[in-house]
N, C-alpha and C positions, 0 to 999 in steps of 0.2 A: 494663561489668562488668569488663573487663580492668584498668581503672584501680584498682578496689577490690582485685583479686587482687594487683596490683603492690604496693599499700600493705601488704597482709597479709604479703607476702614481705619487707617491710622496705625497699622501694624508694620513692623520692619520685616519684609520678606527676606528669608535667608535659608540656607541648607546646612544640615549637619549629616555627614556621611562617615561610615567606618572606613578606616584606612586599609581596606582589603585589596582594592585595585583602583587604578586611576579611572575616574569617571569624568572625562574632559567635557562632556556635554553640559556639565554644570558651569563651566567657564563661559560658555555662550550666554547663559542666563545672566551672568555677572556683567559681561561686556554689553549686553543689550539693555542693562539697567533694570531688568526684571527682579533681580535679587541684590541685596546690599553686600552680602558676604557668604562665604562657604567655610564652614568649620569641619576640618577632617580630624576625627578622633583616631589616635593610634589604636590599631587592632589589638585586642586583649584576649587572653585566655583566663578562664576562671575555673574554680572547682567544678561548677555545674556543667561547663561545656568542654572541658579539657579533653576528655576521651573522644568525643565526636570530632573535635578540631584536629587532634592527632591522627585520627583515622582518615581525615580529609587531606592530610599532608602538611598541616601547619605545625610549627615548632616554636618553643619559647626562644626569644632572643637571648643570647649569652649574657649573663650578668644581670638579668631582669627577672622579676617575680611573675609578671603577667604580660609583658609586651611580646607580641608575636614577631618572629623573624620576617623581615621583608616589608613591614609596615611603612618604613621610611621610603620605600620605592615609589609610593604614590606621589611623594613630593618631587620626584624627578620630572613627572609630567605636569603637575599642578602647582607646585610650590613657589614658582616665580611670579605667579599672579598676585598683585598687591591686595586683592580682596579675599585671598585664601589664607586661613589660619590653621595651624596644626596644634592639636592638644595632645600632649604626651600622656602616657599612662601614669607617670610619676606626678604630673600636675593634677590630673583628675583624682588620683588617690589622695593627694594633699588637700584638694578642695573638698572631697567627700569627708575626709577626716575632720577638717575644720567645721563643716556643717554638722557633723555628728556631735562634736564638742559643744557647738552652740545650742543644739537641742538639749543635750545633757545639762548644760549650764542653766538653761531656762527652767528646767525641772527642779534642780537642787538649790538654786540661788536663794539666799536668805533676803529678807527685806532690804538690808543695807549693802548687799554685794552688788558690784557693777559687773556686767558681762562685757568683755571686749569683743572687737570684731573678729578676733581669732578664737573666740569661744572659751577664754579663760575667765576666772573669777578674780576680782580685785577687791581687797578689803584692808582695813587698818588693823594693826596689832599693837597693844600696849601692855605694860606690866604694872598695872595699877589695879587695886581691888574694884569690883563693880560698884561698891558703896561710894567710891569717889565720883563715879559717873552720875550716880543718883544725887549726890551733893551738888553737882554742877547742873542738875536739871535735865540730863540727857534722857529722852524717852527710851523705855526698855526695848522697843522695836529696833533701835539703832545699834544694839550691841548684844553679844552673847558671851557669857562668862564661861571660861574654860578652867582647867585645873590650875595652871600657873600664869594665865594671861587672859586678856579680854580681846575679843575680835569685834570690830565695829566698822562703821562707814569710814572709808579711807580719808575722805575729805574732812570728817569730823576729827579724826586723830591728828591730821595735819594742822587743822585750825586750833585745837586745844594745845598742841605743843608750841605753835607760834605765839599763842597768847600767854604761855607760861602756866597754864592750868595743870599740865602733867609734864613729866620730865623727858621721856623718850618713847619711841615707838618705831614702827616701820610700816611701809605699804607692802602688802604681799600679793603676788599674782600666782595663781595655781590652776592646775587642771581640775575640771569638775568631776573627777573620777573618784573611786572608792579610796585609793591611796592618797589622793590630793597632792600629787607631785608639784612642788613649788618650782615655778619657772623663774621668778625674780623676786628679790627682796630689796627694797629701797629704804635705808635707814632715815629716820626723822629724829632730829635733835635740836 
């Protein structure tokens, strides 16, 4: 009944269950239209629960850091239903990593940095003195002077190069981490 109330309130009723064992009663809710989908999460072991899980007889799946052996067995009983989705531990880890990067990026981003959907920072890089940007009337909040280059809004670097105001540069995409690993460089000339 609560599922129908949720739908009346404009919510999408659904289930998310751990892939410990098949719980086929959830398929009945899907077939009756009470819920729109069921998401099964691959059962995982973590540092915090590993000892208890091993005592309960669970083991890591070979070649995986957190996936529990046998999690895929749930799919034998429930996986053929078109409204059942399976979320692997690898996918969840990637999504959590991306969300972590996005949070970090929002904290460290400068006024001119763009944050991508993947949580990386994008900016422009040119090898002109900051005085040249001042001559061109670029507000100081749109750039940062470094030892041998200037970092600025990527779109501004692109525009100034296209208009011939400066010679060359690049668009840089990097992780918002302490080491700032560069993911991609796109030359502008």
